[in-house]
N, C-alpha and C positions, 0 to 999 in steps of 0.2 A: 716428662723430658721439655718440653716446652715451655715449662715453668721456669725454665734455666735463661729465657731471654726475657725477662722481665721482671724484677722482684715486686711491684707496684701493685697491687689486689686492685679487684672491683668488688659489685656487690655481690653476694655469692649465688641470690638467686637467679635462675633461667628458666622460661616456661617455655615451652613448645607448643602450639599452636597450631592443629592441622582446620583447615578451611576446604569447603569443596571448589572453590575457584580463585584462583590468583594470576595476576598478571606474570610471575616469575617461578618458575620450581619453589623459592622458598626466599626468602628476607630476613636479613637481620635486624635488630632492634633493640635497644638497650635496655636486656632485663628479657626481652620478647624476642624467639623466632618463629615466625610465620610460614609453612610448607603447604603446599598444597597437598589435600590428604593420600594421594596416593604416593606422595614423595615419603612420607612418615609412616605408612599402615601398608603391611604387606602379607599375605598368607605362604608359609615358608613350605606349608606341603606342594603347591603349584609352581611357585618363583623361581628362577633359574640362578642360579650364582650369578651372572652378572647384572641381574637386577637386584637381588641383597645386595651386592657390592656396590650398585649405584646409588639405593638407598643409604647406606653406611653412610657414604662421601658427601651426600647433602648432608644429614645428619652432623656429621663431622665439620663441613665447612661453615654450619650455621654455628657450631661449636667454637671452632676456630674464631670468627668474627666477633663471638661474644667475652670469649676468653685469652684467645690467640696464647700470648706467652704464657698468663698465666694460666691458663688451661690446667688447673691444678688435679692432680691425681685423683683426686675427689671424684673429679666432672669426668676427667678421662676414666675411671674406673667406671662410675656410674654405666657410660657411654656402652664400655666394654659390657657390662651386665646385660643391659637391653641387648645389643648387637647378640650376645651367647643366648639370649633368651629365646633370638628369633633364628638361632642356629644359622648365624648367617655364616658363612666362608667362599666369600664368592669370586668374582671379575672383575670387570673394566669399572671406571667410577663416574660419578657425576660428581662436580666441582666441588672442591673445600674452601674455593676463595672467599665464600663470603664472608665467612667466621671471622678470617682475621682482619677482616677492614672495621670489627670493634677496636682494633689496636691501628691496623693500617688503612682509618676510613673514619673511625670513628675518635678513638681516643690521638690518632696524630691524622690531619684532615690536611689533602694535597691543596697547596696554594692556588692554584689553578686549573681549569679542565685539562691541558696537555701535560699534567703526571696524573691523571687519573689511571694509567696505565702502569704506575708502579703500587698503588695501593692496591687493584686488583692480580696484579704479578706476585706481589709479596704473599698474598690471601689463597692465590689458588698453588703457588710452591709449596707452603705448610699445610694443605689440605693434605697432601702425599707424606709428610713428613709426620703431623699426626693421625694418620692412619697406620704407618706405620708403628705408631708407639704401642697401638690398639691391637694390630696383628701384624706382628712382625713376619710372620711366615709369607703375607702377599708381596713382600718384596715392593713396595710399591715407588718408595723414592729411588732407588739403584736400579730396577727392572723394569717396571711398568709407567713411572714415567716416559721412560723411553718409547716408548712403539703407543701410550698413549696423549703424549703430548706434544714430546721432541721431534720424532718424525710426521706427525702429521701439521703439526707447524710450520715445520722445513716446506714441505709443499705447498705449501699456502704461498707462505713467503717467498719463497721462489719463482715464483707468477711474475710477469711484468706487470702487473694490475695492482702489487704492492706498493706499500709506503713506510714510511719513517712509525717507529711507533710511538713517537713525541710528536703532537703534529701543534701548530699555534689554532688557538681558537679566537676569532674576536668577535664572532655573534651568534647568537642561539642556535641558527642552523648548522654552526658547524660543531656544535655539541655532538650530532649524529655520526661525525664522521670518528671520534671518540670510539663509538662505539657500533664497530662497524666487525666487517669478516674476519679483521686481521688482531681482536683483542684477546675474547672472552666467550667461553661456550658455556652456556645456560642450557639443558638442557630441558627446556619449555616449548612446547609447539606456538603457544601466544608468543613467540618472538620470533617466528618462523619469519625473516625477508631474506628470499635469496638472491644470491649476486650476480645471478647467471646474466640480469637486465642491462649490468653497465662490462661485462666482461666482453674480452677480445675474443673471439673464435679458437685461437690459439692458445689462450688460458681454458675457455670451454673444454676445448677437447683432452688437457694436460687433468683439469680436474672432474670430466666428468665418472672416471673409473673409481674415484674414492669416494664419490657423490653414491654411486651402483653400490660400493663395499658397505659403507655406512650405512644406506637406507636396509638396504637387503637383510643385514647380520646384526644392526643395531635398533634398528627401526626409528632410528632420529637423524634429521638432518638438523645439526646442530646449527645455531646462530653464533658465530663465531667472532669474538673479540680479540681478533689476532693479539692486540697488543700484552695481552693480558699473558699469553700463553708463551707469546716471545719474551715477557716481561720474566716471567717463571723461569724460563729457561735460560736468563740472563743473570738470574738471581741466583741461581745452582750452580752457574758456571761462577761466581764472583765469591759463593761460599767453600767450592771447592779451590780457589786459588788462594783466600785466605786461610784456608783451615777451618774446621767446623768451629774451636774454641775461640778465635781471635773475629772470625763473623760473629757469634754469639755476644760478644763483648760488646764488638762494637752496634751491634742492633740495640742492644740494652741501651746504650747512652744516649744513642739517634730516640729513641722511645722515650728516655726517662728526661732529656733536654728539649723534647717537643711536644710535651703530654699535654691534653687537650687544647691545641693551639694547632698552628699552620708550617706545614714546611715544603719548602720545593725540592726538587730530583740533588742539588747542590749540597741541601744541607747534609743531604744521606753521604752524597760520594766524599765529601770532606770529614764527614765523621771516619766513614773505614779507611780513609787515606792515612788520618791521625793516629787512628789503633795500628796500622799496619806500620807508620815512621815510628811507633813507639817501641816496636819489636824490631828495631832498624831492618825494615824493607822500604825500599823507596819506592813504591808503586805511586803514580797520580791517580786515582781513580776517579778524578772527574777526566782526565785526558783520554784515559782507557774507553770511560763511558758514552761519552760524545758521540765518540765513532758509531757506538753500536745502537745509540737511541736517535740519534738526526741523520743515518742516511737508511734508504731502502735496504730490506734484504740481508744477507748475510756471504762471507765469504767462503771459496771453493780452494782448499791448500792443495798444491801439488809437491809431493818429495820426491825427487828423483837421487838415486845411487850417483854419485861421481865417481865410482871405482878407484879411487885413488887410494894413495897409500896412507894417509893421515884419517882414513875414517870419514871424510865427509861427505854431506850430502846438499844439493842443491832443494829451495821452500822457495815458493812463489806463491804469490794469492792473487785472485780475482773475484770479483762480484758474480754470484752463482744464481745463472737464470736458464729455466727450460728450453726457454721460446729460441732456438737458434737465429731464425727469420729475426727477431726482434735487436738481436746481437749485430746484425748486419745494416736492415733497412730505418731500426731506430738508436742510433748509437747513445743520443741523448739519454735513453733510459738504462741502456748498459753501458754505464758511468763509469769508464777505466781510470778517473781519477779517487773512486772509491778506495780508499784504506782502513785497514783495522788494525789495534793491536790487537793481536792475539794470543792468546796464552795457550802454546801448542805442548801438551804432554806427549813422550815418547820413548818407545821402548825397542830393542831388539832383542829378535828373538830367532831358536831354531828347534829342529824336530823334538828336542827335549828340554827347552829352558826359554826362560824369557825373563828379561833382564830388568830390573827397578826402575820406573817409571825416572825421567827427568823433565823440568820445564822449560821451554825457549820460548822467549816474546820475539811474537813475529812482526815486526812496524812496519817494515820496507815491501816493495814490489817482488823482491827476489833477495833472496839473504844466500850464506853459505853458514855451516854449524858442522862440528866434530861430534859424532854421537856413536863413536867407540869403533874400537874392530871389527870391519864388515869382511869377512870371507865366506867363498862359498856360496853354501845354501841358506847364508843370514838373511832376515826378512825384517821387516820396518812397520812399527804398528803406531800410527797415530792416535790423539785424541784418546786418551785411555778413558776406557768406561763409558763413553763418550759425554762429559764432562763440560765439553766445549758447545756453545754453537755456531755449529759451523762443518762442513765436510771435508772428507778428505781423499784426496787421488793421488795413486801412484804410480809411478811405470810400470809399463807391461809385467815385466820381468816381476819385479815384489807382488805385483796383485798374484802371479801363478802360483810363487814361493807359497803366500799367503791360503791360496786355495790348496795347493798340495796338502799345509800343514791341515786343514780342516778335514783332509779326506782320511788321514793318516794319522792323526792324534789332535783332535778338536778341543780339548779338555786343556792343552798348553794355553791356548785364550780364551779369555774371561767370557761368561754368557753375556753381558752385554757388550764389549767390543763382536762378540759372533752375531748377535741381533744388529750393533751397529753397521757391520761390515756388509752383511748384506743389503740394508737399508739404503747404505753408500753407493754399493757398486751398481743396485739398479734404476738409481736416481742419476747416479752420474753417464749412465749408459743410456736413459732416456733424455738427457742433456747434450749427448753427443761426445762428451768428453772418453768414451771407451768404445769399442767394440760389444754390439750385443750379446756376443760370445762369453762375453767373460762373468757378466752374471748367471749364465746358463749352466755354465761349468763352476762356479760356486753353489748353487744348490745340488749338484751332484752329492755332497755330502749329507746331507740332510736324512738319509736311511740310518747315518749312524747319530744323528740329534736327539738328546734323550732327554733335553730342558724346553719348556714352554716358550720363553721369549724368543730365541730365532726363530722357532716354527712360525709363532704370529707373525713377526718382520716380515718373512718368507709369505706368510699367506696374504698379507697387506699387498705387497708387492705383487703376486702374481694374479691377484683377483683384479689388479688396474691392468695386467698386461692383458689377463683372458679376454676384457671387456673393449679392449683397444683391436683386439683381433678378434674377434665375433663377425662373424659373416666374410671371414675373407680365406683365401685358399690356407692357410697355416695355420688357421684355428685347429684344425685335428693334431697335426703333427706336433705343435705347444702341447693340447691337451694330453695326448698319450707320452709326450717326455714329463710332462708335472708327474702323473699316474705313476711312471716308472719308478721318481725319486718319493712318492709318499706309501706306494700300496705297501712296501717290506716293516714300515712303523704302524702302519692299520692295522696288520693282520695280527703283529705283537700286543699289539693294548686292547683290539676287539673294542667291545660298545659294552656302555655301564651294566651293571649286574644286577639282575632282577631277584629279589629274595620269593620262595616260594610264598608267601603270604602276600605278595604284591610292592614290599617294599623295597627301597632303592638302597644297597649294598652302600655304605658311606666310604669316600676315599681321600686321601690328602690332596689341597687344593689344587699343587704343582700338577700334581697326577690326573685331575679331572678336568684342569684346565689344558694340559696337554690332547688326552684322549679326544676333548670336545676340537679342539682345533683340526686335528687329523681327522675325522670322522666329517668335518665341514671340507675338507679338501678333497677327500676321496668321495664326496657324494656331489658336490659341486662340478667336479672334472670329470665325472661318468664311470666311478667305479662300479660293476655290475653287481657286488656283493652289498655293498651300501646303499644302493638302488633298492635290491632286493629285501633288505632290513627294514628301510625307512617305508618302503609299502607295505611290508607283513604288519607294521605297528600300526598303520593308520587303519589297516583293513580289522585288524584284533577292536580297536578302538570302537569301529561301524559296527560291527556286530555284536560286541559287546555291550559296549555303553557304558565301558570301562575304560579312562586313560591311562594307562600302564607306561605311556611312554616319558623316560626320566629327563625332570624340568631341566635340566641344562643341557637336550639337544632337541629341547621340544621345536624350538626356533626351526633346526635343520630339518628335521623331520618332517612337519608340517609341510614348509619349503618343499621339501624334494617330492612329497604325495603328491602337491596342488600339481607340481610340474609334469609329473608321471602319469598321474592316472585319470580317469575320465569327469567330466563334469558333473557327476553327483558327489564326488568326492569335493571339489568348490563348493556344493549346495550344501554339504555337511558343516565344512569350516565356515561357512555364511551362518548357518545356524547357530551353533556353538559361539561363535563371535557376538549374537545376539541373546543368547543365552546365560552367557558366564558372569559372574560380577566380580572376579578377578583379575583389576587392572592389568596385571603383567601378563594372564593370558592372555584379554583380549587386543592386549600389543603385536603378541607376536600372529596371531590369529589371524590379525589384521593385515601384517605382514603378507603372511602366505597367501591370501587371495590373490598377491598382486605378482606369485612366483610363475602363474601359467602362462604358457608360448602363446596359449590362443586368443587371439585379437579379439574376437567377441566378447570373452571372459575380463579381458583388460579391460574393454571399453563398460562392461557390466561396474567394475569394480572404481575405474573413474566415475561415471556417473551417478553411482550409489554415494561414494565420497565424496563428492561432491554438492550432494544436497543435504540440506537444513538439518532431518534427521540424522543421516551419518556421519555430518559435521558436528552434532551433539556428542554420539557417541565417541567419535574421532577425540575431542575435547578430553572425555572420561579416559580414552588410552592413553594422553598424553604423549601422541607421537602422530607425526606426519607419511603417510607409507608413500609417499611418492616414487617408492623403485619401481611400479609399476608403469609410470610416465618415463624411465631410461628408455627401455628397450620399443614403447611408443614413439617416445621423443624422436630416436634416431629416424623414421621414417616421417616426424610431424613433429619439426620444431613448434609451428606454430601450436601445436596442444600442449606442448609441454610451457610452455609459455603463459598460455590461456589459462593451463591447472592451474601453475602457481599463481597467477592474479586472481583466480575465484577463491584459492585457499587464504588469500589474505586479504580477502574484502572479505572474507567467513569473520574472520580474527576481526577486523578492526569494526565489526558490529556489536 
C-alpha cells in the first residue's frame, strides 16, 4: 500500500542489526537499521500481546524509515512473515516514526531544526499506516491511533506549559527544546528526562494520574517529543480533509520534487494547496496550517442548538486549557486571540439513524450554520471518527441525548466516536466545561459495550480520576460506581482459558484485548472475584514453580498479587526478576515489585532500583519503574525528585 506514495526505488537490501546497548530503541541508517536487542528479539511463549506489538511497531518503524513510500510489497510481506513466525497478534505500539525518516528526513531533509516535527510527525503517522497493511485486524490508524496518540498528546498539549510545535532555533541549546516532552515518544529508558522539574504545580496535578497509569500498566515512562505526536495528528487531519487519494498524490509530488534535498514546511503546504486547487478545491493549506503549528495548544468547539425553524446551530471556538486558574490569573497564556481554521465534520442522528457527515470550516470565534432538520430527540455529533485535532463540547441537552443513545443503541455511533465521546467528556469536565456528573452518566452504558476501544478510552480516564480521588472521602463511592459498570461485562468475558496441557487457548485480537482491559479494571477497582483469581494464580505458581499465568494478563496478576499478599510474594517476585532471562518478563516483574502498599517494601524497591546492580538490570529490562514513586511521592515530593535525578545521573554515566 505504501508503495503508492512514491514511485522512486531505493536499494533493495536492508540489514537489521541487534546490539546490546544503544542510546535509542532503534535508529535508521541507509541500508542498516540498528536495534537494541530487546526491541528485535522476543520469546513468544512468555511475551504479552502488548510487548509483541511493541516490537512489531519498532521494526515497522525502522522499515518505514528505510522504505517508507517504497516499502515494497516484498519487504512488507517479508516483515509479515517474520512477525507471523513469532506468532504476533498484539496490542499497543512502540512508534514507527523512525522508518519514514528514510524518506522524511533521509530522502527529504528539513531545511532547519524548527521543522524537525514535520519529518517525525510523518514518520509517526505512517507507522500506523504501515502496520495496518501488515495486520488489518489491529485497526491501528482508525482506532488505536486515537487512544495511543491523539488522546494522550491532547492531554499534554492542554497544559499551560505546552508550546507551539514549530519553534525558532537560534543556537545549539535551542535544539533540546525541539526534542522535548511535547513531540515524539521513544520507548527507551536511555532518553528518560522527566519534565516534572519545570512544571507548574497545577500541571503536575493534572499529569500525575496519567504518569501513574502509563507506569503501572505499560512499564515505561515515555520521553515524549510532543511535536511529532501533534504532527502525526495534524497530518492525519489533513489526509482526511483532502481525501486519501489527493493526499497521496500531493505527497508523492512533494517527495519527488525535493528528493535528496532540503525542504521547509511551506514547500509541503504549497504542494498540498496546488493539488487541491487542481481538483477545484480552493483551500490555502499554508494559511490553515500556520494556525495549528505556530500557536500553542488546540481549540475546543462548543456546538449549541438554536432551536430555530431553519435548523441552524451556533459554533464557537476557544483555546482549550485544563487549568482554570491559569485562565483567570495568567490571561497571556490563555490567549483569547488564538483562532484556528477548523475542519469540523458534523452528523445528525436519532435513535435509529445517523446522517452522512458534512464538512464545515470554522474560522471565526462564533459562527452559525444550518445543519438540517432538527426535531425532538435529534442529536448532533461533531468531529466524526475524531479525525480532527480538537475537542467538541455541546449544550447539556445534546449531551444527554447522546448518553441516552449510547444506553439504548450504542452501535448507531461508530466505535471511534464512542471512544472519542468518552475521552472528550471526561476531559471537558476536568477542565470545567461540564458538570462532573455528565462523564459518570456516560459510562453507565459500558455494560453494553462489546468493543475494546471505548473500554480502553474509559479505563484511561477512570484511572486518572482514581488517582485524583485516592485517599479522599469520595474514593470508595467512586470505586463502587465503576465496579457496577464493569462487573456485568467482567463476568461475561471471564478469564483466558487454559488447556489441560497448560497451553493457552488462542482467541481473536480484539476479544483478547477487551478481556484484558476489563480484567484490569475489575482488579484495579477491587472486584473480589478478580482478586481471588489473581491470588490463586500466584499461589499456584509459587507452589508448583510452573508459571501458568497467561502472558497477556501477567502484569495485572503480578501487580494484584503483590498488592494483596504478604512479603513472601514480594520476595518471590524479586527472585524471579533476577533469575529470568526474558526481557519482557523482567519488565513486568520489576513493575510488580512497586505495586505493594507497604512503605517498607516500596523503599526497598527504591533503594534496589537505584543501586548500580539494579540499574544494570533495569537497563536490560528497558524500563523505568517509577510507579512506586507516585504513591510514595504523594507524601514526599522531595523523594520523587531525588529518585528521578538519581536515575538520570545513572543514565548520564
